[in-house]
N, C-alpha and C positions, 0 to 999 in steps of 0.2 A: 292030319287028314289028307287024303290023297285026292287030287283034282285031275280031271280029264283035260285034254287040250281044248275041248269045246268050252268047258267052264272057264278056263284061263282066258280064252278069247272074249267071252262075254264080260268077264271082270275088267279086262283091259279096255274094251269098248265102252263100258259104263264109266270108268274113270276118265277116259278121253272126253266123253260127252259132258261130264260134270265140269271138267277143266274148260272146255269150249264155252259152256254156258256162263261160267264165272267170268271169263274174259269178256264175253259179249256184254254181260251185265255191267261190268266195270267201265266198258267203253262208252256207255250212254249215261253214266252218272254225272251230274253237273260237277265241275271242278273249278277251282279258283284260276283266274287268268295267270299264266306264268310270266315271269319277269322277262324283260327285253334282253337279259344276258344270254338267254338260250337262242335268241334269234331276233331278227328285225320284225317285231310284232306289229301287224297292222290291225288296229282295233276294228271289230265288227260291230254292227248294231244289235247283234244278238249275243247271248252268252252260251249258245249251243255249240259253237265251233270257233276256231281261230285259224285264219289263213295268214301265212307268213313266209318270209324268206330268211332262213338262218344266215347270220353273218359269216358263217363258215362255208357258205356255198356261193356260187356265182349268182348275181342278181339277174333275173330273167329280163330280156329285152323285148319280148313279144307279148307282154301284158298278161302274165299268169303268176300264180303263187307256187312256190316249190313244195309247200307243206300245207295240208289241211288236217287240223287236229279236232276231233269230235270230243266235246266236253259235256254234252247233254242232248236232250231232244230225241226225236224219232228219225232214224235213218230211212231214207227213201231212195230206192234204186230204180232208175228209169231206163227201160230197155232202149236199145238203139233205135233212134227215130230216123225215118227217111221222109222224102218229100211227098207223102200222101196226105190229101186233105181228109176231112171228117168222113166223106163218103167213100174213101179208098181210091180216089182218082189221083194220078201222078200230077204234081204241080211242077211246071218248068222243064218239060222234056228238052234235053240238050241245053238247058239254061242253068249253069252252075249257081250263080247268085240267087236266082229264084228258088232253087232247091234248098239252098242254105237257109233262106228266109223262112220257108215252110217248115223246115226241120226245127228251127227255133220257136216258131209258133206252136208246134207240137210239144216241144219240151216245156214251154210255158204252160200250156194246157195241162200237161201231166203233173207238174209240180203244184199247180193250183188245185188240181183234183185231190192231191194228197194233203191239202191244208196249208201250203206254203206259197212262196213267190220266188222269183228268180234270184233274189238276194240270199235265199237259203241254199242255193246250189254251191257245192264245195268242190266238185270234180266234173270235168268234161273230157270225154274221150272221142276224138274225131277219127273217122275212117274215110279217106278220100280215094276214089278210083284213079288209077294212074292215067286214065284217058283224059282227065281234066287238064287243061292247059295250065302249067305251073304259074303263069303270069296272073291267073285268076285267084290263086290261093290266098293272097293277101286280103282279098275282099271278105274272106271269112271273118277276119278280126273286126272289120267295120260293121258287119251285120251283128256279130256276137256282142259288140260293145253297146248296141242298142238295147240289149237285154241284161247284161251282167253289170255288177258294180265295178266299174273300171278302176276305182281307187283301191279296191280290195278284191281283185279278180280270183276266180276259182283256180285250183290246181288244174292242169290241162295236159293232154297228150294228143299229138296229131300224127297220124300214121297214113302213109300212102300205101294202098293195097292194089293188087293186080286188078281186081274188080269186086263189086259187091254181089249179093245173091242174084239180083236182077240187073242185067246190063244197062238198063235205063236209069238206074239209081246211081247218082254221082257222088253222094256224100251220105254218111250215117253218123249220128252223134248220140252217145249215151251219156247219162248224167247221174250223179249222186247228190242228194240234198239232205240237209238236216233241218227238220221243221219242228216247231214247238209241239209238245204233246198236249 
């Protein structure tokens, strides 16, 4: 049977979609906890994910985990949050710690709206404007630690950027959580 280029593209796209769905489905199936041989496993209070630092990697000194492994539950992606309160008003103009606090309040509200709590957060991505005094950046950890499980902290990335979309925004944080279904 002779096929056209369009038919071939449709077949390839269908095969790709099936493969992606199979991988996604496998990613949220509950699995047994893996042995400590694969890494320095830090037990979580849920069986939906495992946060750990493999023995084959440097242990973080800034209070985060190198790896977040999803073993079950429902993935929740929370868009980057800035220091806007419920009414859309900026909290903490020119006040970096106040903005960080509002951002974490927003993240907490978002994960709770999805049926979880901050213990379900497995990944945080921080974007900080370069206009922020570098001496203030360590305050992020102190505020963050009021929300996260410090014994088993989420995987984390902190990036300094030229600026955020609006110049009055000093920090933006996005999160990924795994909540019970």
